[in-house]
C-alpha positions in Angstrom: 76.9 55.0 89.2 76.6 55.7 93.3 80.1 57.2 93.0 79.4 59.5 90.2 76.0 60.8 92.1 78.5 61.7 95.1 80.7 63.4 92.9 78.0 65.2 91.4 76.4 66.3 95.1 80.0 67.0 96.5 81.1 69.3 93.4 77.5 70.9 93.7 78.0 71.9 97.5 82.1 73.3 96.7 80.0 75.5 93.4 77.8 76.5 96.4 80.0 77.3 99.1 81.6 79.2 96.8 79.1 81.4 95.6 78.1 81.9 99.1 81.6 83.3 99.8 82.0 85.1 96.9 78.5 86.6 97.5 79.3 87.4 101.1 82.6 89.1 99.3 80.8 91.4 96.9 78.1 92.3 99.9 81.2 93.6 102.1 82.5 95.5 99.9 79.2 97.3 98.7 79.1 98.0 102.5 83.1 99.2 102.4 81.8 101.6 99.4 78.9 103.2 101.1 81.3 103.3 104.2 83.8 105.0 102.0 81.6 107.7 100.6 80.5 108.3 104.1 83.9 109.2 105.4 84.4 111.5 102.0 81.5 112.9 102.8 82.5 114.0 106.7 86.6 114.6 105.7 84.7 117.1 103.2 83.1 118.8 106.0 85.9 119.0 108.0 88.1 120.3 105.5 85.5 123.1 104.7 85.3 123.9 108.6 88.9 124.2 108.9 90.3 125.8 105.8 86.6 128.2 105.0 87.0 128.1 101.2 84.2 128.1 99.3 83.6 124.2 97.7 84.5 124.8 94.5 87.9 126.2 94.1 90.9 124.1 93.2 92.6 125.0 96.3 90.3 123.3 98.1 89.9 120.5 96.0 93.6 119.9 96.2 94.2 120.3 99.8 91.4 117.2 100.4 93.3 115.7 97.5 96.2 115.5 99.3 95.4 114.8 102.4 92.9 111.5 101.4 96.6 110.4 99.5 98.3 111.2 102.6 96.0 109.3 104.8 95.7 106.3 102.4 99.4 105.5 101.7 99.8 105.3 105.3 96.9 102.8 105.8 98.0 101.0 102.5 101.9 101.1 104.4 100.3 99.5 107.7 98.2 97.2 106.1 100.7 95.9 104.1 103.0 95.4 106.7 100.3 93.9 108.8 100.0 91.2 105.9 103.9 91.0 105.8 103.7 89.6 109.7 100.6 87.8 109.7 102.4 85.5 106.9 
């Protein structure tokens, strides 16, 4: 009976650790989202400053979309290369 109890305690500890890891991951993802929204606002303001077009124009939205796509493509490439080098 003691062996069964020990296995149950080990399993409970394993589940508790997994819940903690996932919770931490979700909290970090939420902070990442907040940071992303802050950067979104900053980049939008920068584009409005550099290209003084009215904010509702299609041109301003496409300029922003193209710039963000280029930045994210370079960032994704760099992260992928970093991950391959780490393995």
